[in-house]
N, C-alpha and C positions, 0 to 999 in steps of 0.2 A: 295319791300315788306319787312316788318319787322316781326320778330318772337317775340311773346309775351314771356316774361320771366316767366309768371305765368302758361300759358296753354301749351306753346311750339308750338303753332300753328301760322301760318302766318296770318297777317292782311293786307288787301288792304287799310284800312282806317287809318293806323298808321300815326301819325303826328310826325314831327321832334320836339324833346323837345327844350325848351328854354335853352340857355347856363346856366350852374350852377352859373356862375359869373354875370348874369344879375342883375342889381341893383333892389332892392325892391322899391316900391313907398315910398315917404316921409311919415313918421309916422307909418309905418308898423314895429311892434316889433317882430312878429313871423308869420310864414306862414306854413300852412299844405296843402299838396296835397290831393285832394279828391280821392275817390276810382275810379271814372270815369277817372280822370286825370292820375292816376297810371295805370289803365288797358289799356288806349288808348294813353299813353305817351304824354299827353297834359298838359304841365306845366302852362297853363293859368287857369286851374280849381283848384283854391286854396281857402282856408279860410284864410283871412288876419286878424291878431289881432293888433288892434290899442290900444292906452292908455285908451280909453273910451268904446270901443266896438270891436266886431268881426263881420266880414261879409263874406259870401260866394260869391265869384265872379261869381259862376255858377248859383245858384238858388235864390240868394238874401236873404237867411236866415241871421238874425241879432241877436246878443246877446249883451246887454248893461251892462254886469257885470264888466266892467273895464279890468284890466290887471293882476288880481291875479291868483292863481293856479286853482280856479274853472273856470274862464273864459278860461284859456288855456285848461283845461280838456274838457270843453263843445265844444270848437272850434275843438279840436282833434277828439272828438266823432262825431261831425257833419261831418267832413271831411271823417271819416271812413265810414259813412253811406250814404253819398251823391252820388247818381248816376245820377244826373241831367245832361242833355246834355247842352253844351255851346250854347248860343244864336247865330244863324247864323249872319255873318257879312254883308250879302247881303239879299235882299228880295227874298225869295225862294217860295213865294206864287204862287199857280197854278191858272191861270185865265182860266175860261171856257168860250167859246163863245156860244152865244145863237143859 
């Protein structure tokens, strides 16, 4: 169990963060950790800024304003506000029998 740095409470669902030195994908010029990623220590929840667009890897939000200051500010603002949960990696649908 890990303790949240923000609330000081333990979380059973805390994830191990990706190493800080993990390489970014090709073409990513800046990366912002979303609020969800920060709260739950999930480094996969990011907004990645490319030369032509920014994209949230968690909720799919996109901004096509390029790589200027406005694009960076918009990506940062989205990351600050995004509380989307990451998509499950396995099918967790519940099947009901008749």
